[in-house]
Backbone as XML, in Angstrom:
<?xml version="1.0"?>
<chain id="A" units="angstrom">
  <residue number="1" name="UNK">
    <atom name="N" x="0.843" y="-1.188" z="0.000"/>
    <atom name="CA" x="0.000" y="0.000" z="0.000"/>
    <atom name="C" x="0.886" y="1.248" z="0.000"/>
  </residue>
  <residue number="2" name="UNK">
    <atom name="N" x="0.449" y="2.253" z="-0.755"/>
    <atom name="CA" x="1.204" y="3.501" z="-0.821"/>
    <atom name="C" x="0.950" y="4.323" z="0.426"/>
  </residue>
  <residue number="3" name="UNK">
    <atom name="N" x="1.952" y="5.124" z="0.792"/>
    <atom name="CA" x="1.699" y="6.043" z="1.901"/>
    <atom name="C" x="0.877" y="7.221" z="1.395"/>
  </residue>
  <residue number="4" name="UNK">
    <atom name="N" x="0.324" y="8.002" z="2.304"/>
    <atom name="CA" x="-0.584" y="9.079" z="1.916"/>
    <atom name="C" x="0.095" y="10.131" z="1.045"/>
  </residue>
  <residue number="5" name="UNK">
    <atom name="N" x="1.385" y="10.352" z="1.219"/>
    <atom name="CA" x="2.095" y="11.319" z="0.389"/>
    <atom name="C" x="2.114" y="10.914" z="-1.071"/>
  </residue>
  <residue number="6" name="UNK">
    <atom name="N" x="2.309" y="9.610" z="-1.316"/>
    <atom name="CA" x="2.307" y="9.132" z="-2.688"/>
    <atom name="C" x="0.924" y="9.228" z="-3.297"/>
  </residue>
  <residue number="7" name="UNK">
    <atom name="N" x="-0.104" y="8.920" z="-2.515"/>
    <atom name="CA" x="-1.474" y="9.010" z="-3.027"/>
    <atom name="C" x="-1.799" y="10.449" z="-3.409"/>
  </residue>
  <residue number="8" name="UNK">
    <atom name="N" x="-1.466" y="11.357" z="-2.530"/>
    <atom name="CA" x="-1.751" y="12.768" z="-2.804"/>
    <atom name="C" x="-0.969" y="13.213" z="-4.032"/>
  </residue>
  <residue number="9" name="UNK">
    <atom name="N" x="0.285" y="12.852" z="-4.077"/>
    <atom name="CA" x="1.107" y="13.239" z="-5.216"/>
    <atom name="C" x="0.534" y="12.656" z="-6.502"/>
  </residue>
  <residue number="10" name="UNK">
    <atom name="N" x="0.159" y="11.381" z="-6.486"/>
    <atom name="CA" x="-0.412" y="10.745" z="-7.665"/>
    <atom name="C" x="-1.709" y="11.408" z="-8.086"/>
  </residue>
  <residue number="11" name="UNK">
    <atom name="N" x="-2.546" y="11.726" z="-7.128"/>
    <atom name="CA" x="-3.817" y="12.388" z="-7.426"/>
    <atom name="C" x="-3.552" y="13.775" z="-7.984"/>
  </residue>
  <residue number="12" name="UNK">
    <atom name="N" x="-2.595" y="14.475" z="-7.402"/>
    <atom name="CA" x="-2.250" y="15.809" z="-7.865"/>
    <atom name="C" x="-1.776" y="15.778" z="-9.314"/>
  </residue>
  <residue number="13" name="UNK">
    <atom name="N" x="-0.934" y="14.812" z="-9.632"/>
    <atom name="CA" x="-0.448" y="14.682" z="-11.008"/>
    <atom name="C" x="-1.608" y="14.388" z="-11.947"/>
  </residue>
  <residue number="14" name="UNK">
    <atom name="N" x="-2.511" y="13.490" z="-11.546"/>
    <atom name="CA" x="-3.665" y="13.178" z="-12.375"/>
    <atom name="C" x="-4.518" y="14.420" z="-12.596"/>
  </residue>
  <residue number="15" name="UNK">
    <atom name="N" x="-4.766" y="15.164" z="-11.536"/>
    <atom name="CA" x="-5.621" y="16.330" z="-11.645"/>
    <atom name="C" x="-4.996" y="17.382" z="-12.546"/>
  </residue>
  <residue number="16" name="UNK">
    <atom name="N" x="-3.680" y="17.556" z="-12.466"/>
    <atom name="CA" x="-3.032" y="18.544" z="-13.312"/>
    <atom name="C" x="-3.099" y="18.163" z="-14.778"/>
  </residue>
  <residue number="17" name="UNK">
    <atom name="N" x="-3.118" y="16.884" z="-15.090"/>
    <atom name="CA" x="-3.129" y="16.468" z="-16.480"/>
    <atom name="C" x="-4.534" y="16.186" z="-16.995"/>
  </residue>
  <residue number="18" name="UNK">
    <atom name="N" x="-5.540" y="16.345" z="-16.166"/>
    <atom name="CA" x="-6.917" y="16.084" z="-16.534"/>
    <atom name="C" x="-7.531" y="17.359" z="-17.126"/>
  </residue>
  <residue number="19" name="UNK">
    <atom name="N" x="-7.815" y="17.373" z="-18.440"/>
    <atom name="CA" x="-8.347" y="18.578" z="-19.084"/>
    <atom name="C" x="-9.672" y="19.055" z="-18.489"/>
  </residue>
  <residue number="20" name="UNK">
    <atom name="N" x="-10.517" y="18.136" z="-18.066"/>
    <atom name="CA" x="-11.799" y="18.524" z="-17.473"/>
    <atom name="C" x="-11.585" y="19.288" z="-16.178"/>
  </residue>
  <residue number="21" name="UNK">
    <atom name="N" x="-10.665" y="18.827" z="-15.355"/>
    <atom name="CA" x="-10.358" y="19.495" z="-14.093"/>
    <atom name="C" x="-9.789" y="20.895" z="-14.354"/>
  </residue>
  <residue number="22" name="UNK">
    <atom name="N" x="-8.878" y="20.998" z="-15.291"/>
    <atom name="CA" x="-8.272" y="22.298" z="-15.616"/>
    <atom name="C" x="-9.341" y="23.257" z="-16.118"/>
  </residue>
  <residue number="23" name="UNK">
    <atom name="N" x="-10.255" y="22.772" z="-16.947"/>
    <atom name="CA" x="-11.325" y="23.638" z="-17.463"/>
    <atom name="C" x="-12.233" y="24.102" z="-16.329"/>
  </residue>
  <residue number="24" name="UNK">
    <atom name="N" x="-12.533" y="23.223" z="-15.379"/>
    <atom name="CA" x="-13.358" y="23.615" z="-14.232"/>
    <atom name="C" x="-12.684" y="24.724" z="-13.430"/>
  </residue>
  <residue number="25" name="UNK">
    <atom name="N" x="-11.389" y="24.582" z="-13.200"/>
    <atom name="CA" x="-10.643" y="25.601" z="-12.470"/>
    <atom name="C" x="-10.644" y="26.910" z="-13.257"/>
  </residue>
  <residue number="26" name="UNK">
    <atom name="N" x="-10.455" y="26.819" z="-14.572"/>
    <atom name="CA" x="-10.477" y="28.004" z="-15.430"/>
    <atom name="C" x="-11.827" y="28.722" z="-15.329"/>
  </residue>
  <residue number="27" name="UNK">
    <atom name="N" x="-12.914" y="27.979" z="-15.410"/>
    <atom name="CA" x="-14.246" y="28.581" z="-15.310"/>
    <atom name="C" x="-14.450" y="29.241" z="-13.950"/>
  </residue>
  <residue number="28" name="UNK">
    <atom name="N" x="-14.000" y="28.580" z="-12.881"/>
    <atom name="CA" x="-14.097" y="29.169" z="-11.541"/>
    <atom name="C" x="-13.278" y="30.457" z="-11.460"/>
  </residue>
  <residue number="29" name="UNK">
    <atom name="N" x="-12.108" y="30.442" z="-12.064"/>
    <atom name="CA" x="-11.242" y="31.626" z="-12.033"/>
    <atom name="C" x="-11.875" y="32.784" z="-12.790"/>
  </residue>
  <residue number="30" name="UNK">
    <atom name="N" x="-12.544" y="32.498" z="-13.908"/>
    <atom name="CA" x="-13.234" y="33.563" z="-14.642"/>
    <atom name="C" x="-14.311" y="34.202" z="-13.769"/>
  </residue>
  <residue number="31" name="UNK">
    <atom name="N" x="-15.030" y="33.387" z="-13.023"/>
    <atom name="CA" x="-16.043" y="33.930" z="-12.114"/>
    <atom name="C" x="-15.398" y="34.769" z="-11.021"/>
  </residue>
  <residue number="32" name="UNK">
    <atom name="N" x="-14.261" y="34.320" z="-10.515"/>
    <atom name="CA" x="-13.557" y="35.045" z="-9.451"/>
    <atom name="C" x="-13.113" y="36.426" z="-9.927"/>
  </residue>
  <residue number="33" name="UNK">
    <atom name="N" x="-12.655" y="36.529" z="-11.184"/>
    <atom name="CA" x="-12.199" y="37.835" z="-11.671"/>
    <atom name="C" x="-13.354" y="38.719" z="-12.141"/>
  </residue>
  <residue number="34" name="UNK">
    <atom name="N" x="-14.591" y="38.205" z="-12.005"/>
    <atom name="CA" x="-15.750" y="39.050" z="-12.254"/>
    <atom name="C" x="-16.459" y="38.863" z="-13.581"/>
  </residue>
  <residue number="35" name="UNK">
    <atom name="N" x="-16.158" y="37.807" z="-14.302"/>
    <atom name="CA" x="-16.858" y="37.555" z="-15.563"/>
    <atom name="C" x="-18.243" y="37.009" z="-15.238"/>
  </residue>
  <residue number="36" name="UNK">
    <atom name="N" x="-19.272" y="37.621" z="-15.813"/>
    <atom name="CA" x="-20.641" y="37.163" z="-15.605"/>
    <atom name="C" x="-20.809" y="35.789" z="-16.240"/>
  </residue>
  <residue number="37" name="UNK">
    <atom name="N" x="-21.524" y="34.885" z="-15.580"/>
    <atom name="CA" x="-21.693" y="33.527" z="-16.109"/>
    <atom name="C" x="-22.212" y="33.474" z="-17.550"/>
  </residue>
  <residue number="38" name="UNK">
    <atom name="N" x="-23.125" y="34.381" z="-17.893"/>
    <atom name="CA" x="-23.693" y="34.367" z="-19.250"/>
    <atom name="C" x="-22.716" y="34.890" z="-20.305"/>
  </residue>
  <residue number="39" name="UNK">
    <atom name="N" x="-21.571" y="35.435" z="-19.898"/>
    <atom name="CA" x="-20.567" y="35.940" z="-20.846"/>
    <atom name="C" x="-19.377" y="35.005" z="-21.024"/>
  </residue>
  <residue number="40" name="UNK">
    <atom name="N" x="-19.299" y="33.984" z="-20.196"/>
    <atom name="CA" x="-18.127" y="33.104" z="-20.218"/>
    <atom name="C" x="-17.938" y="32.423" z="-21.567"/>
  </residue>
  <residue number="41" name="UNK">
    <atom name="N" x="-18.997" y="31.924" z="-22.149"/>
    <atom name="CA" x="-18.881" y="31.220" z="-23.434"/>
    <atom name="C" x="-18.304" y="32.136" z="-24.512"/>
  </residue>
  <residue number="42" name="UNK">
    <atom name="N" x="-18.803" y="33.348" z="-24.593"/>
    <atom name="CA" x="-18.302" y="34.305" z="-25.586"/>
    <atom name="C" x="-16.857" y="34.685" z="-25.346"/>
  </residue>
  <residue number="43" name="UNK">
    <atom name="N" x="-16.490" y="34.869" z="-24.081"/>
    <atom name="CA" x="-15.108" y="35.200" z="-23.745"/>
    <atom name="C" x="-14.180" y="34.046" z="-24.104"/>
  </residue>
  <residue number="44" name="UNK">
    <atom name="N" x="-14.604" y="32.829" z="-23.823"/>
    <atom name="CA" x="-13.771" y="31.670" z="-24.165"/>
    <atom name="C" x="-13.579" y="31.562" z="-25.677"/>
  </residue>
  <residue number="45" name="UNK">
    <atom name="N" x="-14.615" y="31.859" z="-26.445"/>
    <atom name="CA" x="-14.482" y="31.834" z="-27.905"/>
    <atom name="C" x="-13.500" y="32.905" z="-28.367"/>
  </residue>
  <residue number="46" name="UNK">
    <atom name="N" x="-13.606" y="34.097" z="-27.789"/>
    <atom name="CA" x="-12.690" y="35.179" z="-28.160"/>
    <atom name="C" x="-11.250" y="34.798" z="-27.814"/>
  </residue>
  <residue number="47" name="UNK">
    <atom name="N" x="-11.044" y="34.231" z="-26.644"/>
    <atom name="CA" x="-9.696" y="33.809" z="-26.239"/>
    <atom name="C" x="-9.173" y="32.699" z="-27.148"/>
  </residue>
  <residue number="48" name="UNK">
    <atom name="N" x="-10.039" y="31.760" z="-27.506"/>
    <atom name="CA" x="-9.623" y="30.660" z="-28.387"/>
    <atom name="C" x="-9.161" y="31.203" z="-29.738"/>
  </residue>
  <residue number="49" name="UNK">
    <atom name="N" x="-9.869" y="32.183" z="-30.268"/>
    <atom name="CA" x="-9.469" y="32.788" z="-31.547"/>
    <atom name="C" x="-8.138" y="33.517" z="-31.395"/>
  </residue>
  <residue number="50" name="UNK">
    <atom name="N" x="-7.974" y="34.256" z="-30.310"/>
    <atom name="CA" x="-6.715" y="34.973" z="-30.093"/>
    <atom name="C" x="-5.537" y="34.010" z="-30.015"/>
  </residue>
  <residue number="51" name="UNK">
    <atom name="N" x="-5.702" y="32.910" z="-29.286"/>
    <atom name="CA" x="-4.611" y="31.935" z="-29.172"/>
    <atom name="C" x="-4.387" y="31.177" z="-30.478"/>
  </residue>
  <residue number="52" name="UNK">
    <atom name="N" x="-5.448" y="31.008" z="-31.262"/>
    <atom name="CA" x="-5.292" y="30.366" z="-32.572"/>
    <atom name="C" x="-4.448" y="31.254" z="-33.491"/>
  </residue>
  <residue number="53" name="UNK">
    <atom name="N" x="-4.739" y="32.549" z="-33.460"/>
    <atom name="CA" x="-4.019" y="33.487" z="-34.321"/>
    <atom name="C" x="-2.581" y="33.696" z="-33.868"/>
  </residue>
  <residue number="54" name="UNK">
    <atom name="N" x="-2.363" y="33.667" z="-32.551"/>
    <atom name="CA" x="-1.016" y="33.861" z="-32.018"/>
    <atom name="C" x="-0.857" y="33.057" z="-30.727"/>
  </residue>
  <residue number="55" name="UNK">
    <atom name="N" x="-0.415" y="31.792" z="-30.838"/>
    <atom name="CA" x="-0.317" y="30.940" z="-29.652"/>
    <atom name="C" x="0.686" y="31.425" z="-28.604"/>
  </residue>
  <residue number="56" name="UNK">
    <atom name="N" x="1.571" y="32.326" z="-28.965"/>
    <atom name="CA" x="2.601" y="32.809" z="-28.039"/>
    <atom name="C" x="2.303" y="34.198" z="-27.490"/>
  </residue>
  <residue number="57" name="UNK">
    <atom name="N" x="1.054" y="34.598" z="-27.534"/>
    <atom name="CA" x="0.666" y="35.924" z="-27.086"/>
    <atom name="C" x="0.903" y="36.078" z="-25.577"/>
  </residue>
  <residue number="58" name="UNK">
    <atom name="N" x="1.468" y="37.203" z="-25.184"/>
    <atom name="CA" x="1.723" y="37.476" z="-23.762"/>
    <atom name="C" x="0.429" y="37.916" z="-23.070"/>
  </residue>
  <residue number="59" name="UNK">
    <atom name="N" x="0.472" y="37.949" z="-21.754"/>
    <atom name="CA" x="-0.682" y="38.382" z="-20.971"/>
    <atom name="C" x="-1.105" y="39.792" z="-21.356"/>
  </residue>
  <residue number="60" name="UNK">
    <atom name="N" x="-0.161" y="40.696" z="-21.462"/>
    <atom name="CA" x="-0.519" y="42.080" z="-21.809"/>
    <atom name="C" x="-1.115" y="42.160" z="-23.213"/>
  </residue>
  <residue number="61" name="UNK">
    <atom name="N" x="-0.607" y="41.352" z="-24.139"/>
    <atom name="CA" x="-1.172" y="41.338" z="-25.491"/>
    <atom name="C" x="-2.595" y="40.789" z="-25.486"/>
  </residue>
  <residue number="62" name="UNK">
    <atom name="N" x="-2.832" y="39.736" z="-24.705"/>
    <atom name="CA" x="-4.181" y="39.165" z="-24.615"/>
    <atom name="C" x="-5.157" y="40.202" z="-24.072"/>
  </residue>
  <residue number="63" name="UNK">
    <atom name="N" x="-4.788" y="40.868" z="-22.984"/>
    <atom name="CA" x="-5.676" y="41.882" z="-22.411"/>
    <atom name="C" x="-5.913" y="43.031" z="-23.394"/>
  </residue>
  <residue number="64" name="UNK">
    <atom name="N" x="-4.865" y="43.452" z="-24.083"/>
    <atom name="CA" x="-5.006" y="44.534" z="-25.072"/>
    <atom name="C" x="-5.968" y="44.135" z="-26.191"/>
  </residue>
  <residue number="65" name="UNK">
    <atom name="N" x="-5.816" y="42.920" z="-26.702"/>
    <atom name="CA" x="-6.685" y="42.447" z="-27.794"/>
    <atom name="C" x="-8.124" y="42.253" z="-27.318"/>
  </residue>
  <residue number="66" name="UNK">
    <atom name="N" x="-8.286" y="41.757" z="-26.089"/>
    <atom name="CA" x="-9.643" y="41.620" z="-25.549"/>
    <atom name="C" x="-10.324" y="42.975" z="-25.457"/>
  </residue>
  <residue number="67" name="UNK">
    <atom name="N" x="-9.606" y="43.982" z="-25.006"/>
    <atom name="CA" x="-10.172" y="45.332" z="-24.918"/>
    <atom name="C" x="-10.513" y="45.856" z="-26.305"/>
  </residue>
  <residue number="68" name="UNK">
    <atom name="N" x="-9.655" y="45.583" z="-27.275"/>
    <atom name="CA" x="-9.908" y="45.992" z="-28.660"/>
    <atom name="C" x="-11.185" y="45.343" z="-29.192"/>
  </residue>
  <residue number="69" name="UNK">
    <atom name="N" x="-11.448" y="44.104" z="-28.771"/>
    <atom name="CA" x="-12.645" y="43.379" z="-29.210"/>
    <atom name="C" x="-13.897" y="43.781" z="-28.434"/>
  </residue>
  <residue number="70" name="UNK">
    <atom name="N" x="-13.746" y="44.664" z="-27.457"/>
    <atom name="CA" x="-14.901" y="45.147" z="-26.710"/>
    <atom name="C" x="-15.072" y="44.557" z="-25.324"/>
  </residue>
  <residue number="71" name="UNK">
    <atom name="N" x="-14.138" y="43.731" z="-24.898"/>
    <atom name="CA" x="-14.188" y="43.153" z="-23.558"/>
    <atom name="C" x="-13.482" y="44.110" z="-22.587"/>
  </residue>
  <residue number="72" name="UNK">
    <atom name="N" x="-13.979" y="45.320" z="-22.495"/>
    <atom name="CA" x="-13.323" y="46.373" z="-21.719"/>
    <atom name="C" x="-13.331" y="46.131" z="-20.213"/>
  </residue>
  <residue number="73" name="UNK">
    <atom name="N" x="-14.320" y="45.415" z="-19.716"/>
    <atom name="CA" x="-14.417" y="45.165" z="-18.270"/>
    <atom name="C" x="-13.622" y="43.948" z="-17.824"/>
  </residue>
  <residue number="74" name="UNK">
    <atom name="N" x="-12.983" y="43.262" z="-18.774"/>
    <atom name="CA" x="-12.248" y="42.033" z="-18.466"/>
    <atom name="C" x="-10.755" y="42.319" z="-18.471"/>
  </residue>
  <residue number="75" name="UNK">
    <atom name="N" x="-10.104" y="41.934" z="-17.389"/>
    <atom name="CA" x="-8.646" y="42.040" z="-17.278"/>
    <atom name="C" x="-8.155" y="40.724" z="-16.693"/>
  </residue>
  <residue number="76" name="UNK">
    <atom name="N" x="-7.542" y="39.891" z="-17.533"/>
    <atom name="CA" x="-7.037" y="38.612" z="-17.052"/>
    <atom name="C" x="-5.825" y="38.836" z="-16.158"/>
  </residue>
  <residue number="77" name="UNK">
    <atom name="N" x="-5.765" y="38.088" z="-15.078"/>
    <atom name="CA" x="-4.552" y="38.067" z="-14.258"/>
    <atom name="C" x="-3.674" y="36.916" z="-14.752"/>
  </residue>
  <residue number="78" name="UNK">
    <atom name="N" x="-2.493" y="36.788" z="-14.176"/>
    <atom name="CA" x="-1.549" y="35.791" z="-14.665"/>
    <atom name="C" x="-2.091" y="34.368" z="-14.518"/>
  </residue>
  <residue number="79" name="UNK">
    <atom name="N" x="-2.715" y="34.069" z="-13.379"/>
    <atom name="CA" x="-3.240" y="32.724" z="-13.150"/>
    <atom name="C" x="-4.322" y="32.376" z="-14.172"/>
  </residue>
  <residue number="80" name="UNK">
    <atom name="N" x="-5.228" y="33.299" z="-14.437"/>
    <atom name="CA" x="-6.293" y="33.050" z="-15.399"/>
    <atom name="C" x="-5.725" y="32.910" z="-16.803"/>
  </residue>
  <residue number="81" name="UNK">
    <atom name="N" x="-4.736" y="33.708" z="-17.111"/>
    <atom name="CA" x="-4.049" y="33.623" z="-18.406"/>
    <atom name="C" x="-3.413" y="32.245" z="-18.598"/>
  </residue>
  <residue number="82" name="UNK">
    <atom name="N" x="-2.731" y="31.732" z="-17.579"/>
    <atom name="CA" x="-2.107" y="30.414" z="-17.666"/>
    <atom name="C" x="-3.154" y="29.311" z="-17.837"/>
  </residue>
  <residue number="83" name="UNK">
    <atom name="N" x="-4.261" y="29.419" z="-17.138"/>
    <atom name="CA" x="-5.339" y="28.448" z="-17.284"/>
    <atom name="C" x="-5.947" y="28.518" z="-18.684"/>
  </residue>
  <residue number="84" name="UNK">
    <atom name="N" x="-6.085" y="29.725" z="-19.212"/>
    <atom name="CA" x="-6.608" y="29.894" z="-20.581"/>
    <atom name="C" x="-5.696" y="29.208" z="-21.583"/>
  </residue>
  <residue number="85" name="UNK">
    <atom name="N" x="-4.402" y="29.367" z="-21.411"/>
    <atom name="CA" x="-3.449" y="28.723" z="-22.313"/>
    <atom name="C" x="-3.628" y="27.203" z="-22.259"/>
  </residue>
  <residue number="86" name="UNK">
    <atom name="N" x="-3.739" y="26.650" z="-21.057"/>
    <atom name="CA" x="-3.888" y="25.199" z="-20.921"/>
    <atom name="C" x="-5.196" y="24.700" z="-21.509"/>
  </residue>
  <residue number="87" name="UNK">
    <atom name="N" x="-6.265" y="25.475" z="-21.378"/>
    <atom name="CA" x="-7.583" y="25.038" z="-21.845"/>
    <atom name="C" x="-7.807" y="25.276" z="-23.330"/>
  </residue>
  <residue number="88" name="UNK">
    <atom name="N" x="-7.267" y="26.365" z="-23.847"/>
    <atom name="CA" x="-7.677" y="26.819" z="-25.182"/>
    <atom name="C" x="-6.579" y="26.772" z="-26.231"/>
  </residue>
  <residue number="89" name="UNK">
    <atom name="N" x="-5.368" y="26.617" z="-25.837"/>
    <atom name="CA" x="-4.260" y="26.674" z="-26.794"/>
    <atom name="C" x="-3.950" y="25.306" z="-27.345"/>
  </residue>
</chain>
């Protein structure tokens, strides 16, 4: 039997590589930064297009392009940006 440290570590590794888990965290993070639930789908589509056009876009570039597209009330922080990359890139 594994000790509890190995179980936690194994579970942690699984959770980090599980796309569904990462997407759930990303959605929660969008709510935390103030994105209205009914706007999340549209924001995710906009982010997906931005990453498709330029997969190496920096955080400041993403925020600038989002504002250009009319998402003026949205400002991604670094954590949300990293989650977006994992989910949408």
